[in-house]
C-alpha positions as CSV (number, residue, x, y, z in Angstrom):
1,M,114.5,182.2,129.5
2,H,114.3,186.1,128.1
3,P,112.6,186.9,124.9
4,N,114.1,190.4,124.9
5,I,118.0,188.7,124.7
6,K,116.6,186.7,121.1
7,A,118.1,189.5,119.0
8,M,121.2,189.2,121.0
9,T,124.6,189.6,118.9
10,A,127.0,190.7,120.8
11,P,128.8,187.6,122.5
12,R,131.6,188.3,125.5
13,P,134.5,189.8,124.3
14,T,137.3,187.9,122.4
15,R,140.7,188.8,123.9
16,R,142.0,190.5,120.7
17,G,138.3,192.4,120.5
18,F,138.5,193.1,124.1
19,L,142.1,194.4,124.1
20,A,141.7,196.6,120.8
21,G,138.8,198.0,121.3
22,S,138.4,199.3,124.7
23,A,139.2,202.8,126.0
24,G,141.3,203.6,129.0
25,L,143.8,201.8,131.0
26,I,144.0,198.2,130.4
27,L,146.7,196.1,132.3
28,G,147.6,192.8,131.1
29,L,150.0,191.2,133.8
30,Y,152.1,188.4,133.1
31,L,154.3,186.8,135.8
32,A,157.0,184.8,134.1
33,P,159.0,182.9,136.6
34,G,162.4,184.8,137.3
35,K,161.7,187.3,134.9
36,G,158.8,189.6,136.6
37,R,157.8,191.0,133.4
38,A,154.6,192.8,132.5
39,S,153.4,194.8,130.0
40,V,150.2,197.3,128.7
41,A,148.6,194.9,126.0
42,A,146.9,197.1,123.3
43,G,146.6,193.9,120.9
44,E,148.7,191.0,120.3
45,G,151.4,191.7,122.4
46,D,154.7,189.5,123.3
47,F,153.3,188.5,126.5
48,A,150.5,186.3,127.7
49,P,148.9,188.0,130.5
50,N,147.3,185.9,133.1
51,A,145.2,188.6,134.8
52,F,143.5,191.7,133.5
53,V,142.2,195.0,134.6
54,R,140.4,197.8,132.5
55,I,139.9,201.1,133.8
56,A,137.1,202.7,131.7
57,P,136.7,206.7,131.2
58,D,133.5,206.6,133.4
59,D,135.8,205.3,136.3
60,T,134.6,201.8,136.2
61,V,136.8,198.9,136.7
62,T,136.4,195.7,134.8
63,V,138.0,192.9,136.2
64,L,138.4,189.6,133.5
65,V,137.6,186.5,135.6
66,K,139.1,183.6,134.0
67,H,136.9,181.1,136.7
68,I,133.0,180.1,135.9
69,E,130.6,181.5,138.2
70,M,128.6,178.5,139.0
71,G,127.2,180.6,142.6
72,Q,130.6,180.0,144.4
73,G,131.4,183.7,144.2
74,A,134.5,184.0,141.8
75,N,132.8,186.9,140.3
76,T,133.1,188.5,143.7
77,G,136.4,187.0,145.2
78,L,138.5,188.1,142.3
79,P,137.5,191.7,141.7
80,I,137.9,192.1,145.7
81,L,141.5,191.1,145.4
82,V,142.1,194.2,142.6
83,A,140.0,196.5,144.3
84,E,141.7,196.4,147.6
85,E,145.3,197.0,146.1
86,L,143.9,199.2,143.4
87,D,142.2,201.3,146.3
88,A,138.9,201.2,144.6
89,D,135.8,202.1,145.6
90,W,133.5,198.5,145.4
91,S,130.9,200.9,143.7
92,Q,133.0,201.1,140.6
93,M,133.9,197.8,140.2
94,R,133.0,195.3,137.4
95,A,133.3,191.5,136.7
96,A,133.1,190.1,133.0
97,Q,134.2,186.4,132.1
98,A,137.5,185.8,130.3
99,P,137.6,184.3,126.9
100,S,139.2,181.0,126.6
101,D,142.7,180.8,126.3
102,P,145.0,178.4,128.2
103,V,147.8,180.5,128.4
104,V,146.6,184.0,129.6
105,Y,144.2,182.6,131.9
106,V,145.9,179.5,133.0
107,N,144.8,178.0,136.2
108,T,148.2,176.9,137.7
109,A,146.9,173.9,139.8
110,F,146.0,172.3,136.2
111,G,148.1,174.1,133.7
112,I,145.2,174.6,131.8
113,Q,142.1,177.1,132.0
114,G,139.9,175.4,134.5
115,T,137.8,175.9,137.8
116,G,137.7,173.4,140.2
117,G,139.2,171.8,143.0
118,S,137.9,175.1,145.3
119,T,141.4,176.4,143.7
120,G,139.6,180.0,142.2
121,L,140.8,182.4,144.9
122,S,144.0,180.2,146.4
123,N,145.1,180.3,142.4
124,S,144.3,184.2,142.1
125,Y,145.6,185.4,145.2
126,L,148.6,186.9,144.5
127,T,148.1,187.5,140.8
128,M,145.1,189.7,141.0
129,R,146.4,191.8,144.0
130,Q,149.7,192.5,142.0
131,A,147.4,193.4,138.8
132,G,145.4,195.9,141.1
133,S,148.6,197.2,142.7
134,A,150.2,197.8,139.5
135,A,147.2,199.8,138.0
136,R,147.3,201.8,141.1
137,A,151.0,202.8,140.7
138,M,150.6,203.6,136.8
139,L,147.7,205.7,138.1
140,V,149.5,207.6,140.6
141,S,152.6,207.9,138.3
142,A,150.1,209.7,135.5
143,A,148.7,211.9,138.0
144,A,152.1,213.1,139.4
145,D,153.3,214.0,136.3
146,A,150.0,215.6,135.2
147,W,150.0,217.7,138.6
148,G,153.9,218.2,138.8
149,V,154.0,216.7,142.4
150,P,156.3,213.9,143.8
151,A,154.2,210.2,143.6
152,G,155.3,209.6,147.0
153,E,152.8,212.3,148.2
154,I,150.1,211.2,146.2
155,T,147.3,209.1,147.9
156,V,144.3,206.8,146.6
157,S,141.5,206.1,148.4
158,K,138.1,204.9,147.5
159,G,138.8,205.2,143.7
160,V,139.9,208.9,144.1
161,V,143.5,209.6,143.5
162,A,144.6,213.1,145.4
163,H,147.3,215.2,146.2
164,E,146.4,217.6,149.6
165,G,149.2,220.2,149.0
166,S,147.8,221.1,145.7
167,G,144.4,220.5,146.0
168,N,144.3,218.3,143.1
169,S,142.1,215.0,142.7
170,S,141.1,212.9,140.2
171,G,138.8,209.7,139.5
172,F,140.7,206.8,137.8
173,G,138.6,207.2,134.5
174,A,140.3,210.7,133.5
175,L,143.9,209.8,134.6
176,A,143.6,206.5,132.2
177,E,144.9,207.5,129.0
178,A,147.6,209.2,130.5
179,A,148.6,205.9,133.1
180,A,148.3,203.7,129.6
181,Q,151.4,205.6,128.6
182,V,153.3,204.7,131.8
183,P,155.9,201.6,131.8
184,V,154.1,198.7,134.0
185,P,156.1,198.5,136.9
186,V,158.1,195.1,137.4
187,D,157.8,194.8,141.4
188,V,155.0,196.3,142.9
189,A,154.6,196.1,146.9
190,L,151.2,194.5,148.4
191,K,149.6,195.8,151.2
192,S,150.0,193.9,154.5
193,S,147.0,192.3,156.0
194,E,146.4,195.1,158.8
195,D,145.8,197.6,155.9
196,F,143.3,195.6,154.6
197,T,139.8,197.5,153.8
198,L,138.3,195.0,151.7
199,I,139.8,191.7,151.9
200,G,138.4,189.6,154.9
201,G,136.3,192.9,156.3
202,Q,133.0,194.6,155.6
203,S,130.4,192.9,153.8
204,V,129.9,193.8,150.1
205,T,127.3,193.0,147.5
206,R,128.2,190.3,145.4
207,L,128.8,191.6,141.9
208,D,126.3,188.8,140.5
209,S,123.4,189.2,142.7
210,A,121.8,192.2,140.9
211,A,121.6,190.4,137.3
212,K,120.7,187.1,138.9
213,T,118.0,189.2,141.0
214,N,116.1,191.4,137.9
215,G,116.5,188.4,135.4
216,S,119.2,190.3,133.1
217,A,122.0,187.3,134.1
218,E,122.5,185.2,130.6
219,F,122.5,181.8,131.2
220,T,122.9,179.3,128.2
221,M,119.3,179.0,127.9
222,D,119.3,182.4,127.7
223,V,121.1,182.2,124.1
224,Y,119.4,182.9,121.1
225,R,121.1,183.2,117.3
226,D,119.8,183.9,114.4
227,G,118.4,180.2,112.6
228,M,119.0,178.5,115.6
229,Q,117.7,175.1,115.8
230,V,117.0,173.6,119.3
231,V,118.4,169.8,119.5
232,A,117.2,166.9,121.9
233,M,119.1,163.7,122.5
234,V,117.8,159.9,122.7
235,H,120.5,158.5,125.1
236,P,121.0,154.7,125.0
237,P,119.0,153.4,128.1
238,K,122.1,151.6,129.6
239,F,125.8,152.7,129.7
240,G,127.8,151.2,126.9
241,A,124.8,150.8,124.3
242,V,124.9,152.2,120.9
243,V,122.4,152.4,118.3
244,A,121.6,149.5,116.1
245,Y,118.8,150.6,114.3
246,F,116.3,153.7,114.3
247,D,113.1,154.8,112.3
248,D,112.5,158.7,112.3
249,T,109.0,158.3,110.7
250,A,107.3,159.7,113.5
251,A,109.5,162.4,114.6
252,L,109.7,163.7,111.5
253,D,106.0,164.1,111.5
254,V,105.8,166.4,114.3
255,A,105.5,169.8,113.4
256,G,108.6,171.7,114.0
257,V,110.7,169.0,113.9
258,N,113.3,169.6,111.0
259,A,115.8,166.6,111.0
260,V,116.8,163.4,113.3
261,R,120.6,162.7,112.8
262,Q,122.6,159.4,114.5
263,V,125.6,160.7,116.6
264,P,128.0,158.7,118.4
265,S,126.3,159.6,121.6
266,G,122.6,158.5,120.0
267,I,120.0,159.9,117.9
268,A,119.7,163.9,118.0
269,V,116.5,165.6,117.2
270,Y,116.4,169.0,115.5
271,A,113.8,171.4,115.7
272,A,112.4,174.8,115.6
273,N,111.7,175.2,119.1
274,T,112.2,173.2,122.5
275,F,108.8,172.0,122.4
276,A,108.9,170.1,119.2
277,A,112.0,168.8,120.2
278,F,111.2,166.9,122.7
279,K,107.8,165.6,121.1
280,G,110.0,164.8,118.1
281,R,112.7,162.8,120.5
282,D,109.9,161.1,122.3
283,A,108.6,159.7,118.9
284,V,111.9,158.2,117.4
285,R,111.9,154.7,117.6
286,V,115.4,153.2,118.5
287,E,117.0,149.5,118.6
288,W,120.2,149.6,120.6
289,D,123.2,146.9,120.8
290,E,123.9,146.0,124.5
291,S,126.7,143.6,123.8
292,E,129.3,146.2,125.0
293,A,126.7,147.5,127.9
294,E,127.0,147.3,131.7
295,T,124.1,145.2,132.5
296,R,124.8,144.6,136.0
297,S,122.9,146.2,138.7
298,S,124.3,148.3,141.1
299,G,123.8,145.6,143.9
300,E,125.9,142.9,141.6
301,I,128.6,145.9,141.5
302,A,128.4,146.9,145.2
303,R,129.0,143.1,146.1
304,V,132.0,142.8,143.8
305,F,133.5,146.0,145.1
306,A,132.6,145.1,148.9
307,E,134.6,141.7,148.5
308,A,137.9,143.9,146.7
309,A,137.9,146.1,150.0
310,R,138.0,142.9,152.0
311,A,141.3,141.4,149.9
312,P,144.5,142.3,149.5
313,A,144.8,145.6,147.3
314,Q,147.6,147.8,146.1
315,T,149.2,149.7,149.1
316,V,148.6,153.7,149.2
317,E,151.0,154.5,152.3
318,A,152.2,152.2,154.8
319,E,153.6,152.7,158.4
320,G,155.1,150.3,161.0
321,D,153.9,146.3,160.9
322,V,150.4,146.5,160.6
323,D,149.6,142.7,160.4
324,T,152.0,142.1,163.6
325,A,150.1,144.6,165.7
326,L,146.7,143.7,164.5
327,A,148.0,140.2,165.9
328,N,149.1,141.2,169.0
329,S,146.2,143.9,170.0
330,A,144.2,142.9,172.8
331,E,141.1,143.7,170.5
332,V,140.5,144.2,166.9
333,I,137.3,146.3,165.8
334,E,136.5,145.9,162.0
335,A,134.0,148.0,160.1
336,D,132.8,147.7,156.4
337,Y,131.2,151.1,154.7
338,L,129.1,150.9,151.3
339,F,128.8,154.6,149.5
340,P,126.3,154.5,146.2
341,Y,126.7,156.6,143.2
342,L,125.6,160.0,143.7
343,A,124.0,162.6,140.7
344,H,125.5,166.1,141.0
345,A,121.7,167.1,140.3
346,A,122.4,170.6,139.9
347,L,119.3,172.9,139.5
348,E,120.3,173.5,135.6
349,P,120.6,170.6,133.5
350,L,123.4,170.8,131.2
351,D,122.9,172.7,127.5
352,G,125.2,174.4,125.1
353,V,125.0,176.8,122.1
354,I,127.2,176.3,119.1
355,E,127.3,178.2,116.1
356,L,129.3,176.4,113.3
357,R,130.9,178.6,110.3
358,E,133.0,177.6,107.4
359,D,135.8,179.3,109.0
360,G,135.2,178.4,112.5
361,A,132.8,178.1,115.4
362,E,131.7,180.0,118.4
363,V,130.2,178.1,121.9
364,W,128.0,179.6,124.7
365,A,128.0,177.1,127.5
366,G,128.8,177.0,131.4
367,E,132.2,175.1,130.9
368,Q,134.4,174.7,133.7
369,I,137.4,173.3,131.9
370,P,136.9,175.2,128.5
371,T,141.1,174.2,127.2
372,I,139.9,170.4,127.1
373,S,136.4,171.2,125.7
374,Q,138.1,173.5,122.8
375,Q,140.5,170.5,121.9
376,T,137.9,168.0,122.0
377,M,135.7,170.3,119.7
378,G,138.3,170.9,117.4
379,A,139.5,167.3,116.9
380,I,135.7,166.3,116.0
381,L,135.1,169.3,114.0
382,G,138.7,169.2,112.0
383,M,139.5,172.6,113.2
384,E,142.3,174.3,115.3
385,P,141.5,174.8,118.9
386,G,142.0,178.3,118.6
387,N,139.4,178.7,115.8
388,I,136.8,177.8,118.4
389,A,135.5,180.7,120.1
390,M,134.2,179.8,123.6
391,N,132.0,182.1,125.8
392,T,131.8,180.6,129.3
393,M,128.5,181.6,130.8
394,F,126.6,181.5,134.2
395,A,125.8,178.3,135.3
396,G,123.1,177.3,137.4
397,G,124.9,174.9,139.9
398,S,127.9,172.1,139.0
399,F,129.3,170.4,142.1
400,G,131.9,168.8,139.3
401,R,129.2,167.9,136.9
402,R,130.8,170.6,134.1
403,A,134.3,169.7,134.5
404,T,134.2,166.0,132.7
405,P,137.6,165.1,131.7
406,D,136.3,163.7,128.2
407,S,134.0,166.8,127.5
408,H,131.4,164.6,126.9
409,L,128.9,167.1,126.5
410,A,131.0,169.6,124.2
411,A,132.0,166.5,122.2
412,E,128.2,165.9,121.8
413,L,127.6,169.7,120.6
414,A,130.4,169.2,118.3
415,H,128.9,166.0,116.7
416,V,125.5,167.6,116.7
417,A,126.8,170.8,114.4
418,K,129.0,168.2,112.1
419,A,126.1,165.9,111.7
420,A,123.7,168.9,110.2
421,G,126.5,171.0,108.8
422,P,127.0,175.2,109.2
423,G,124.3,177.0,111.2
424,A,123.4,177.6,115.0
425,Y,122.4,174.9,117.6
426,K,121.2,174.7,121.1
427,L,121.7,171.6,122.7
428,V,119.4,171.1,125.6
429,Y,119.2,168.3,127.8
430,T,116.2,167.6,129.8
431,R,116.4,166.4,134.2
432,E,116.1,162.8,132.9
433,N,119.0,163.3,130.3
434,D,121.3,164.8,132.9
435,M,120.1,162.3,136.0
436,R,120.7,159.1,133.8
437,A,123.6,160.2,131.7
438,G,126.5,158.8,134.4
439,Y,129.3,160.8,135.4
440,Y,128.6,160.4,139.1
441,R,130.3,160.2,142.2
442,P,132.2,156.7,142.5
443,L,130.2,153.9,144.0
444,T,133.0,152.9,147.0
445,A,133.3,150.2,149.6
446,H,136.0,150.9,152.4
447,H,137.2,148.1,154.9
448,F,138.6,148.6,158.2
449,K,140.7,147.2,160.9
450,A,141.6,148.9,164.2
451,G,143.9,147.2,167.1
452,M,143.8,148.2,170.3
453,D,146.0,147.4,173.5
454,A,144.7,146.7,177.1
455,E,144.6,150.2,177.6
456,G,142.7,151.1,174.8
457,N,145.4,152.9,172.5
458,I,145.2,152.4,169.1
459,T,147.9,149.7,168.4
460,A,146.9,149.5,164.3
461,W,144.8,151.1,161.7
462,S,144.5,149.3,158.0
463,N,141.5,150.8,155.6
464,T,141.3,149.3,152.2
465,V,139.2,151.4,149.3
466,A,137.6,149.8,146.3
467,N,136.2,152.2,144.1
468,Q,136.7,153.0,140.2
469,S,139.1,155.8,138.9
470,I,137.9,159.2,137.6
471,I,141.1,160.3,136.1
472,A,142.3,156.9,134.6
473,D,142.7,156.8,130.7
474,T,141.4,160.6,130.6
475,P,143.8,163.7,130.1
476,F,144.2,163.9,133.8
477,A,145.7,160.3,134.2
478,M,149.1,162.3,134.7
479,M,148.0,163.0,138.0
480,M,148.2,159.0,138.6
481,Q,151.5,157.9,140.1
482,D,152.6,154.1,140.2
483,G,148.6,153.4,138.7
484,L,147.4,155.2,141.9
485,D,144.7,157.9,141.7
486,P,144.5,160.1,144.2
487,T,141.0,161.4,143.7
488,A,139.7,157.8,144.9
489,Y,141.1,157.8,148.6
490,E,142.1,161.0,149.6
491,G,141.1,162.0,153.1
492,S,142.2,158.3,154.0
493,N,145.6,159.1,153.3
494,D,148.1,161.5,155.6
495,L,145.6,161.2,158.4
496,A,146.0,163.8,161.2
497,Y,145.6,161.2,163.8
498,D,149.1,159.9,165.0
499,M,149.1,156.1,165.2
500,P,152.4,153.9,165.1
501,N,151.5,151.3,162.8
502,R,148.6,152.0,160.0
503,R,148.3,151.3,156.0
504,L,146.1,152.4,153.1
505,S,145.2,150.3,150.5
506,W,143.5,150.8,147.2
507,A,141.9,148.4,144.8
508,Q,141.0,150.0,141.4
509,M,137.5,148.5,140.2
510,Q,136.1,148.3,136.4
511,A,132.6,148.8,135.8
512,G,130.6,150.5,132.8
513,V,129.1,153.4,134.8
514,P,130.9,156.4,133.9
515,T,132.2,158.5,137.2
516,L,133.3,162.0,137.7
517,W,134.2,164.0,140.9
518,W,131.3,165.0,143.1
519,R,131.6,168.2,145.5
520,S,134.6,167.7,147.8
521,V,135.7,164.5,145.5
522,G,137.3,161.3,147.5
523,H,136.6,163.1,150.9
524,T,132.8,162.7,150.0
525,H,133.3,159.0,151.3
526,T,136.6,158.9,152.9
527,A,135.5,161.2,155.7
528,Y,132.4,159.6,156.6
529,A,134.4,156.3,157.1
530,V,137.3,157.5,158.8
531,E,135.6,160.0,161.1
532,T,132.8,157.3,161.9
533,F,134.9,154.5,162.3
534,M,137.3,156.7,164.8
535,D,134.3,157.4,166.9
536,Q,133.6,153.8,167.1
537,V,137.2,153.1,168.1
538,L,137.0,155.9,170.7
539,L,133.8,154.6,171.7
540,A,135.3,151.2,172.8
541,A,138.0,152.8,174.3
542,G,135.9,154.8,176.7
543,R,137.3,157.9,175.5
544,D,135.3,161.5,174.7
545,P,135.2,161.8,170.9
546,V,136.5,165.1,171.2
547,D,139.6,164.9,173.8
548,G,140.3,161.8,172.0
549,R,141.0,163.1,169.1
550,L,142.6,165.7,170.0
551,N,145.3,163.6,171.8
552,L,145.7,161.7,168.9
553,M,146.4,164.9,166.5
554,R,150.0,164.8,165.2
555,Q,152.2,167.5,166.6
556,D,152.6,168.9,162.8
557,R,148.8,169.4,162.4
558,P,148.0,172.1,164.9
559,R,145.3,174.0,162.4
560,D,143.1,170.4,162.6
561,A,143.3,171.0,166.6
562,A,142.6,174.5,166.4
563,V,139.0,174.0,164.2
564,L,138.2,171.1,166.7
565,M,138.8,173.0,169.7
566,R,136.9,175.9,168.3
567,V,133.9,174.0,167.3
568,A,133.7,172.6,170.6
569,E,133.8,176.0,172.6
570,M,131.0,176.9,170.0
571,A,128.9,174.2,170.7
572,G,129.9,173.9,174.6
573,W,130.7,170.4,174.1
574,S,130.8,168.1,177.5
575,G,130.4,164.9,175.5
576,P,127.6,163.8,173.2
577,G,125.0,164.1,175.5
578,M,122.2,162.3,177.5
579,G,119.1,163.3,176.6
580,D,116.7,163.3,173.7
581,K,119.0,165.3,171.4
582,R,122.7,163.8,170.9
583,L,125.8,166.1,169.7
584,G,128.5,164.1,166.9
585,V,131.4,165.7,165.6
586,A,133.8,165.2,162.5
587,V,137.1,167.2,161.6
588,V,138.4,167.2,158.2
589,R,141.2,168.6,156.1
590,S,140.4,168.9,152.4
591,F,141.5,171.3,149.5
592,G,143.8,172.9,152.0
593,S,140.9,173.9,154.1
594,Y,140.5,172.8,158.0
595,V,136.9,172.4,158.7
596,A,135.4,170.8,162.3
597,Q,131.6,170.4,162.8
598,I,129.5,169.2,165.3
599,A,125.9,168.2,164.7
600,E,122.9,168.2,167.2
601,V,120.5,165.3,166.5
602,E,117.0,164.0,167.5
603,D,115.0,160.8,166.3
604,R,112.1,161.6,164.3
605,D,110.2,158.6,163.3
606,G,112.8,156.6,163.2
607,R,115.2,158.9,161.5
608,P,117.9,161.6,162.1
609,H,116.9,165.2,162.3
610,V,119.6,167.9,162.4
611,T,118.4,171.0,164.4
612,R,121.6,172.5,164.8
613,V,125.3,172.5,163.3
614,W,128.5,174.1,164.6
615,C,131.5,174.8,162.0
616,A,134.4,176.3,162.4
617,I,136.7,176.6,159.2
618,D,140.6,177.8,159.0
619,C,140.7,178.9,155.1
620,G,143.8,181.0,155.6
621,V,142.7,184.6,154.6
622,A,138.9,184.7,154.3
623,V,138.6,187.2,151.4
624,T,134.9,187.5,151.4
625,P,133.9,186.0,154.9
626,D,130.1,186.4,153.9
627,V,130.8,183.8,150.9
628,V,132.9,181.7,152.9
629,R,129.9,181.6,155.3
630,A,127.6,181.0,152.6
631,Q,129.7,178.3,151.3
632,M,129.7,176.2,154.3
633,E,126.0,176.5,154.6
634,G,125.4,175.6,151.2
635,G,128.1,172.5,151.9
636,I,126.6,171.2,155.1
637,G,123.0,171.4,153.3
638,F,124.4,169.6,150.3
639,G,126.3,166.5,152.2
640,L,123.3,166.0,154.6
641,G,120.6,165.6,151.8
642,S,123.3,163.4,150.0
643,M,123.1,161.4,153.1
644,L,119.9,161.1,153.9
645,H,118.4,161.0,150.4
646,G,121.3,160.6,147.7
647,E,121.5,157.4,145.5
648,I,121.6,156.4,141.9
649,T,120.8,152.8,141.6
650,L,120.6,150.3,138.5
651,D,118.0,147.9,137.8
652,E,119.0,143.8,137.2
653,G,119.7,145.1,133.4
654,G,121.8,148.0,134.2
655,R,119.3,151.0,133.5
656,V,119.5,153.6,136.1
657,R,116.2,153.9,138.3
658,Q,116.2,157.4,139.0
659,S,115.4,160.0,136.5
660,N,114.0,163.3,138.1
661,Y,114.1,164.5,141.9
662,D,110.9,162.7,142.7
663,G,113.1,159.6,142.9
664,Y,116.7,161.2,143.6
665,G,115.8,162.7,146.7
666,T,117.2,166.0,148.1
667,L,117.5,168.1,151.0
668,R,114.0,170.0,152.0
669,I,114.0,173.5,153.3
670,N,112.2,171.7,156.7
671,E,115.3,169.3,157.1
672,M,117.6,171.9,156.9
673,P,119.4,172.8,160.5
674,Q,120.1,176.0,162.1
675,I,123.8,176.7,161.2
676,E,126.6,178.9,163.2
677,V,129.9,179.5,161.2
678,T,132.9,180.9,162.7
679,I,136.2,181.5,160.5
680,L,139.3,181.3,162.4
681,A,141.6,184.2,161.5
682,S,144.7,183.3,159.6
683,E,147.3,185.1,157.6
684,V,147.9,181.8,155.7
685,D,147.2,182.3,151.9
686,P,143.4,181.3,150.8
687,T,142.4,177.8,150.4
688,G,139.4,176.2,149.3
689,V,135.8,177.0,150.6
690,G,133.5,175.6,148.0
691,E,134.1,172.0,149.0
692,P,135.2,171.7,152.2
693,G,132.1,172.4,154.2
694,T,130.6,169.1,152.8
695,P,132.7,166.2,154.2
696,P,132.1,166.4,157.9
697,I,128.3,166.9,158.0
698,A,127.4,163.4,157.4
699,P,129.7,161.8,159.8
700,A,129.0,164.3,162.9
701,V,125.5,163.3,162.0
702,A,126.1,159.8,162.0
703,N,128.4,159.9,165.2
704,A,125.2,161.8,167.1
705,W,122.5,159.2,165.6
706,R,125.0,156.1,166.8
707,S,125.2,158.3,170.8
708,L,121.1,158.5,170.2
709,T,120.1,154.9,169.3
710,G,123.3,152.8,169.1
711,K,123.3,152.2,165.7
712,M,125.7,153.2,163.2
713,P,124.6,153.7,159.3
714,Y,127.4,151.5,157.5
715,R,125.6,152.0,154.1
716,L,124.5,155.4,152.7
717,P,121.9,156.9,152.1
718,F,120.7,156.4,155.7
719,G,118.1,153.8,155.9
720,A,118.7,152.4,152.4
721,G,117.7,148.6,151.6
722,A,119.5,146.8,148.9
723,V,121.3,148.2,146.3
């Protein structure tokens, strides 16, 4: 928290204010299918731009980024795309968060404005480059007119527009006003990859690094408004419980507490400062109606899910006759897996600021899906979503936590403001609020059967997944087809392995625990189950884990094979090994990217200790290689921590046991392995990197552990007892 920010009165710009109040060249690029139209926007125009470039008189180039920056590098990756085609110098590039506008700043993967699914760069790769190229063409045209020379003789390099014959040269800023009068080109040429100087090239300094280092970066906790009250919440101790009665007498006696109000999600305590809000919250006495609450323990829920995984379920995909092939197999191998609920446990708990006025509202929050939040808040406050200005702040991590389909935080923020009336309110979650609020990675059970012939060839493969649907009964339910939620089993379907008879089934389970996508979503459990069971089958057949996988690879999946061969080369693979350290391997395709990892594991006091990890990734064009490597390293640490420590459990009455990092373990620095990352060269458009590093690490470690000890952890986290 920065006291000097208390007087902040200038929020991030609205679209109208940004366009109308800016000097220099502002480029709004609209790409209508079949039309290719574009226009310079000087205010409210006829076209809805989906990318903006601003060139100021001081030569700085500001890119409005439509994705939240939560550590994944959006505020660097998108400006690099513009700078590459603009031929700008990296030192003149700037990034600003785009205002909320679901048409202008649409994520075409979702149809609304939002960040998630590792779609940031892939969704913006062409449009941002086209915006940069168009701006470059306009600057060149303006220079040609000013200097009386052919445009084809003008060069642009590192932010300087020049004409060798006449000796003229200029920065971007001096040409910006004239360039703004040039018609925006309809068709622009983009560079070929061999001409790239920034994309995939030299290391660049992240545009958010300095601000996050010197403390000037603004997070939601740094936002202060005149007369703002801090709000703390008392949430029900069980999912589905509601307030039956509350007594606020003691809370109102706390110095600094201004009011206590009941809202749909619990009891809100309004105070002059955070300390008073928390003290007042602790003083509220609440009786809860638990008649509709989830009262089962996580152990009871797990047993129901595990039974469902062994029973007939809805078929997702099938090829051949699995049952007959299993009946005729020389050997049938079975395995059951159980994965716990997982919290996101990002360093910054949820928070948000709202300023409610008679004519509208303004919000400051680390929002991943501002469109849905606007709609949710508009419905609660009785106003048009467009009258709610959303300022997207830096977020201290998310891993999916800030992308709730029901926008529960935005809804709570709106109810807090509605209950108290016009004014400014900062809603602050404690770690305990966040950890016990639900919205976990779903508890999941898997059941596998594989048949083999006398030669050890796989004759049949059957996998049933049982878990809750994340998207059912939400605005994202449109993704479901025939009642199937693809996020529940993704990674168990469309396998890279060629098997003649295979079947995937899914059982949609019901529980009162709110669930949510978690870094790499369904792949968090399917990768582990598929890749460890594949190892078990190959081991039974006497096959090498790498060679066995390569021999099973489908002809139409060469990129899976390429990363697997590359990581085997990196690790010097000649088998799992024979000594005190063993190797394990896994290969996973997720979010369009292909990642193979090999983990080196040793036994320390009966637990796996990972000493080294080799990682090969094919993510298409690696726009920012340093960010790709960082995301792989972070994803590996994230996945390893959840495998070793991560678990949310409910007691016999349905209360969440864990509340903070003392009970919900995360990876410690002494547990972080040495990591080597290789990025395969590619001409394919970029695919995801924020999530694909996570799925392969746990199965690679488990496979090494089985080689070392003969034991396979079929239930995570490692060494977990009763749930």
